[in-house]
N, C-alpha and C positions, 0 to 999 in steps of 0.2 A: 437403578443398577445395584445390584445389591455390594456388600462391602466384600472388596476379595480377601480370600485365603492368604496366597500368593503374589505378593511385588515381585516387583523386577528392575533392570534396566538395563536399558543397549545403546546403539548409533550406526549410526552408516558412517565409519571414515572413509574419509575421501581425500584426494589429492588431484592436482591438475597439470600430468603431464602430456605428450604426444594429445591423447586422448583423458579426457574427465575418469578417474575409476575408483573401485572401492573395493572395500579389504569384505572378504569373504570367510565363514568358516564352514569346516564339513564337520559333522556328529555323526562318529562311527555306529552310534549305538542306534540312531535312526539313521541313519545314512543318508544325509539329507545335507542342502545348505544353506547358510542364515547369515545373517547377522548377526555377528556376537551381541551376546546379552549372559546377564545372571539375575542370579536371587540378592534382596537385600538382607545383608547382615543384621543382627539386633544392634540397633544404638546407629546407625550408617542411614546418613540421607540416602536418596538416587541417583543423587549428585557425587557422591563418592563413591556411592555402588557402580556407577556407572565407568567414571575414569579406573575402579579401579577391576573391573570384567574387564575393559579391554588391553587395560595387563595383563591380564591371566590367560584369556586368551591369543590374545595374537600378537603378545611380545611388544606392543606401542604400547610407549604415555601418548596421553593425548589430550586436546583443551576441547570442552563441550563447545560449541556452534547456538544456532537456535533450535529450539525444541519442536521436536515434529508431530507428536501428540500421543494415541496411545494403542498397543494392542489388546483387546481383552480375549482370550480363548478357556477351554475347560481343559484342566490336566489329568491326570490318575487319580481315584474315588472321587471324582465326581466336583474336586473342587475349584473354583475362580480365579483364574491369576491373570493379573496384569501389568503388563513391561510399559514405562515408558521410557520414551526414545526421544536422543535427541543426532545433527548433526556432529563429525566433528572431524580435528583433522592432529595429522601426527605432529606431537612434538620433541622439538631438540632436547636430547640429553643435557644440552649446558644451560635451561631452562631456569629461568629460578625458583620459579610454580613448585618444579618437582621436589624443593629441597623441603618442601611445608606436608609431602603425602607421607602413608607410611608404605614400608615392602608390600608388593606384591607375590603371589608365588606360582608363578605360570600351571595350568592345566594342564591334567596328562594327558597323553595320547589314546588314554579311553575312553576320553572325555571329547575332545578337537584331538584331531591327527591328521589334520590340516589346513592353511591358511594362507587367501593367496590373491592378490591383486587382480581385478579385472576390471576393463571397461563394463561402461552400463550395457551394452549389447548385451554383452556374456551375461552379466548380473541377471538380465531379465530371463532368459536361460539357464540360467545355473537353480535362482532362486527356490526352492523347494514350497515357502507358503507364501498365501496369497497376501496376508497383511503384511509382510515384507516387501512383497510387487507395490503395493499401494502406496508404504512410505518413498522407494523408491523414485517412484514414480512424485512425489511432491518433493523431493530434492531436487529432480530433473527440472522441475518447473521455476524452482525457485533460480535454479544452474541459467535456465533460458531468461530469465528475469531481470540477473544479474546480481542475482540477493543473494550467491551461496557464501561465498566470503565477507564473514560479517567480523567486525569486534566489538565487545560488549564493554558495556557501561555498566557497572553496577552501581544505584544510591540506595546506601546502608543506612536505615535509625542506629543509631548505638544500641550496644544490649543494655539489661536493668541496669539501674545506677542508683543511687540509696537514694532514700526519702529526702526532699529538704531539710526536714524537719529532726531527722536523725544525723545529718553529718554537725560535726563538730558545736552540738546542742543546736541545732537551729540557725546559727549565728556563722556556719562558714559560709566561703567565697563561691559563690554558684558557679565558678568555673573551673574550684577545684571540686565537683564531688565527685567522687569515686563507680564506680560500679558496685554492688553487690557479690556476694559470693556467687552466686548464681548466673549473675552476666558476665563475671568471667570467665565461668566454664564455658557461656554461652561464645564469648569471644573469640575462646581458644577452638570450639569448634567450626567457628566460622573461617578460618584459618583456611576448613577445611574446604569448602564453597571457594574461596576465592583464587584457593589452587586450579580448580576444576577448571575456571574458565581463564586460567592462566595471565590471571593480575599481575600487569608488575610495573604500574604506578597507582601510588597508595595520595588520596589526599584525604581532606579532614578539616572539621574542626579544631581550633588551638585546644578548645576543652578536653578535662581530662577524662569525662566519660568516651569522648569521640575518639581520644588517641588512644588509649586502652583499647576500647572494641577493635581495633586493626592493629595494635602492638605485636599480637602474637603471629600474625603471621609474616609481617616486618622482619621483627626477631628468627623468623625459620629460613626468609629469604634470603635476610639482608638489606632489604630495599630498603628508601630512605620515606620516612612521614613527610608529604607538604603540607603544611600547615596553612589553612588559607584563615585571614581574620572576621572577612565578610561573611562566615559559615555560622556563627555563630548567634546565637539565640539572641542577644542584646541588637546586634549588628544587625542582622534579621530584623526587629523590632521597629529598627529606626532606618535603613534603607531597603525592607526587599526587593527591590527593581533591580540590586546589586545581585541579589542570591539567583532570580532571574535570566538574567546577563548573564552570569557562571553559566548555568543550565544549558543557554543557546549556545557559549561559545564550545562547552564541552561537548556538545551532539553534530555540531559544525567542524571542532579540529581535534576530533577522535582519532588522536596517532597509535595507540596502543592500549592492550586491556587494562582498565583503569576500574577502582574504586570512589567512591567519595563519600563519607562519614559523618552523616547529618542528627541535626536536632528533630526532633517532633515538630515544633514550630514554625519548623523552617519548609513542610514535607506539603501547606496545602499553597503554596508557593512554587515548588520544584515539579510539584505533577500539574499544574495549569501551565506552565510557563513546556512541559513536555509535551500534553495534550495540543498546543499548538505545531508542534514541529512532525506530529503522524497523522496514518489516515488515520477515517475518523474509525471504523472498525476499530482499531487497535485502540484508538483513545479510550472508548469502551471500556476495555479491559482494563485500562489505567482504576486504582483506587479512588473511590468517589468521596469516604466519610473519614472522619475523627474516629481511630487513633493513624491512617493512611498505612501506617506499616506497622507491624508487631514490634521490639522490640527485637535486634540483634538478627531481624529480616531486610533484604534486600530488595528491592526489581532493578531487572536484568534487563538492560536497554540494547537489542542486538541493535548493531547499525552496521551499513553495508555502505562503501564508499565508491563512487565512479569518476574518475576526475575530481571538481571541488565539490561535486555534488555528494550528501548525506541521507541519507535516505532510513529511516526506522523499521525496520521491516518483523521485529518479534521484540515483544515482551513477555519475562517472565516476573514471578516471586518466587524467592526462596527461603529458609532460615535454616540453620543447623541445628541439629536433632538433640 
């Protein structure tokens, strides 16, 4: 497929009341009903775009869930546009993640003149675009399978750090090696990604390059860093099984949206442990070769819970721009 001229992001925002409801918007220019979406701004990730557009078009703060895929279509001038969609849920105004987001201005009435919660059957009748109805069908399938409500676990590789040879003349302690300037900038941008997923718990290796990667989000939200010694490179080298056990426990008992900041040498163990916990089709989407993740990149694992059973229902890779 040719490279798109325009990129955007959108979401199916849902809630469970007496029935399953979704949020739709009316665009007076086209006189149609659709799911809210919008174009990416310069320097903005798709995830940031999505939560911003939901706020602008619907007035709702949202938290992202499982990715639903892409819509591709041609717009004015023969340009190709692609829009990525997620499931999303309304976020309480008191949620700590919102403190890490920039303010957003509501769209004008000329752009969006009505926002409406509707049941899924009414949505089928209202939606004007085939692609939106297909996305709705995907959501209904997840709902019927009990996989609609999910909690994200973000496994992040720390942002770019100074080379060992450049840290205190090559003699600096490994646990104090800091981020580079570009690494620090990416760490600040990562905070926006963590906010989009509503992260409430921050777990990290205690080594500086990891703690500094998640520190901007912790500072913005007031959340506390939880340092786990078994996640360091040295501890992993001595006892890799403890990292695998950590991953198993994190997936099995995940209670709230969480991020875990890790070192590259731990990632083969992390990915192997994850692969054993998900369907084969999803496991094939995991990274399978070094470096596993780029610096400042995260693997998002979407976990549905039914009773005492945790099921991985989606994965994606994200990296701040």
